[in-house]
C-alpha positions, 0 to 999 in steps of 0.5 A: 388326497391332493397336493396343494399347488401353492403351498405343497401341503397334502390335503387329505379329503375334499370338501365337495365331491359330485355324485353323478359321474359327470362334471360341467366345464367352463364351456358348459360341456358335460365331462365324464368324471366326478369333480372334487374340490379341496380346501387349503386352510392355511391360505384360504384356497380352493383347488379342484382335481384335474380332469383327465388328459388336461394338456390335450383338452386345452390343446384340442378341445377348449374352443371358446367361441372360435368361429371368428375373432370377434366372438365374445361372451355376454357380460351384462345388459344395461337398459336393454343394451348388451355389453360384452366381456372382452370389451369391458376388459379392455375398458377396465385395463385402460382405466387402471394402467397407463397404456403408452405408445411403444409399450411391449405387451404380452397376453399370456394364455390369450386364446383368440387374442381378442382383448389385445387386438381391441387394445391394439386397435385403440392404441396402434403404437403399442407392440402386441405379443400373444402366447397360449398353450394351444395352437388352434388360434394361430389363424386368428393371431396372424390377422394382426401380429407377425409370427415372431410376435406369437407362440404356442406351448412355450414362450420364445427364448428371445422374449426374456425380459422383453415386456413392459406389461404381461396381461392374463385374462381368465387363464390362471384358474385353468393352469395346474401350476400357477406358481410355475406360470408366474415364474415364466411371466417374471422371466418375460417381464423387464425389471419392474414390469407389471402383470395385469391379471383377471381370475374368477371370484367364486365367492361372488359367482358360486357356479365357479365352484363346480367348474371342472376345468377351473382347477384354482378358485382364488381368494384375496388371501391366496392371491396375496400368498401366490404373488408374494411367493413368486416375487411380485409386489401387489399394487392392487386387488380389485374385486368390484370393477369386473363382476365376479372376478378379481383384478390383480396388478402386481410389479416384478421385484427381486425377492420373495415377500412374506405372507402374513396370515390373517386368521379372521379372514381365513376363518371367514373364507373357510366358512364360505367355502363350506357353505358353497360345498353344502349348497351344491350337495343339496341342489341336486335333490332340490332340482329333483323335487321340483322336477317331480312336482311339474312332471306333467308340464313342458319346461325350458331352462333359462341360461345356456351356461354352467348353471343351466347345464348343471340343471339339465344334467341333474334332471331325470327326464331331459325330454320335458325340456323343450329348449334353453333360452339365452340372450347371448347371440353367440349361443343361438343355433347351438344345442346343449344335451340335444336341446336348442338354444333360442332367444327370449323372444323365441320362447315356445308358447307351450312353455309353462315351467322355467328352470332359471340357470343364472347366478342366484345373486341376480337371477330373480331380477333378470327374470322379472325384467323380461316381464313374463307372466309365470306364477312363482310355482312354475319358476325354479331358482337355484 
């Protein structure tokens, strides 16, 4: 049983429970404990049980490529050119919100603060502020903002009603109580100020469904409910400008808005949620069957993210895996479950089986673009 963080209602049974006693985090790490996903049918919202010691996890363990302030996650590849996620977020923000000199902008749940740093470099007359639930990134924040412009754990008292815009990039899926955080943001915004938020869209990236530290998996309906309840007027929910993510722009107002339930949309969302649960329940058996069919061959896993790590954690014999293959340069030199991560051009010649740990919607096109000579019986797609 779980209590919905958005409606306060009890949800008795999960629609999905992992079986192995292990879960995968958003940083592609294996975490002890089963993942259980619950569905709030009244607003079309998925909620996952919290991992143990959640505050400590984000304060001390959640280190997202923190070797430098320029580390970034590969977003996509177009005509051989790599595009990275945080720069795409800056470009998209510019396309949607007028960024004028003098604006006071707070990045809420900022991690390294790289998005705001890049925005500041392009518009040096804005006034940037940073907030996160951890202090591990302070050394990076101090490179471009003054101590009075950043805070850990709790926003500064003097920041009340200070900001023209509060941004939040991929943070609200992690928070146990998003309504509490939105209330905090409302208190930080000047009257009529804007919140600009990006959260994952699990309906476009099914891998998000099993991520243990993503407590909330939003739909357009549950986003509308949450912002309305928190006293924000939705300006836009954009599900297309950022791959597998929702961009929400909302304005702070003085009252709570009503939430009209769309029964047809609720039914469609529930059907999709149930389909995802069945998919992940059946996938481990599918991996096991394929592993048995190629047990005498050397294999690799393409993709060093959540999908690839899930495959590795599902195998009975990880020793048959020679390496992970990934195009993101930040993954190079790292290991997953004791196996090195290498670039595609460094794929060992003896590899003749490939497990493809990529989003099923784009996996085949990604592998075919590499031009590798592997027969279909030697490739496993999720």
